[in-house]
N, C-alpha and C positions, 0 to 999 in steps of 0.2 A: 504494500500500500504506500502511496506517496501523497503528500499534501500538495494541493494546488498552489499556484502562485498567489501572492497577496491580492492581485487584481481580480482573481477568480473567487475570492471569499465574498460571501453575500454582504449586503449592506448592514445586516444585523450583527456582523462580525462573528458569524459562526464558521467553523472550519469546514472546508470542502475536501473530501478525501476521494481520490480516484482509485478504483479497484478493478482488477482483471478477473478473468475466469479462474485463475489459480488462487485467488483470495476467497472464493466461495466455500462455505457459507460466510456471509459478512455478519460481524457482530460488533457491538459498541459497548464499552470501550475496546478499542483494538489492542493487539498485542504489544504495540509500541507506545501506548498512551502513558503519559506521566502519572505518577502516583496521585498527585493532587486532583486529577480529573476523573478518578474512579467513581463509578456508580454501578448499580446492578447490571449484569450483562443482558443485553437484548439482541436478538437476531433480527436482521433487517432484510426484507425481500427486495433486492435491487433487480432481480431477473425479470420481474413483471413489467415495471415501468422505466427501468434504467437508472432510477435513483430512489433513495429513501432517506428520511431524516430521523435521527434519534430523538425520542420523546423526552429523554432526560437532559441531554446537553445541547441539542440542536445541531450537532454535527451532521453534515449531509454527505452521504456516500453515493458516488456516481460511477457507473461503468465507464471504463476508458473507451474513447472512440474506437470503433472497429472491433470491439470485444465480441467474440463468438462463443455462445454458451451451448454446450452439448449436454443433453439429458436434463435440463432445467426448464420447467414449465411454469 
C-alpha cells in the first residue's frame, strides 16, 4: 500500500491510500499504520466500487488505476 501525494488527499485532510490486487482483502488500520492511529480493525470492500472509506478514521482506500481483480465479486 502506498499513500497518495498531498495533492490527492481530500479537502477534509483524510488520507488516501492506493491499493492493488495483492493488498486484498483491504483493512483499516493497515499494517503500516502508526500506533497513534489505531482503532478496531474493519475490512473494506474496494472491489465493488473501486474505493471505500473507513468509518473510524476517514481514510479512503482506492484501487490503483488499471488494477485487475481475479475471483473478487
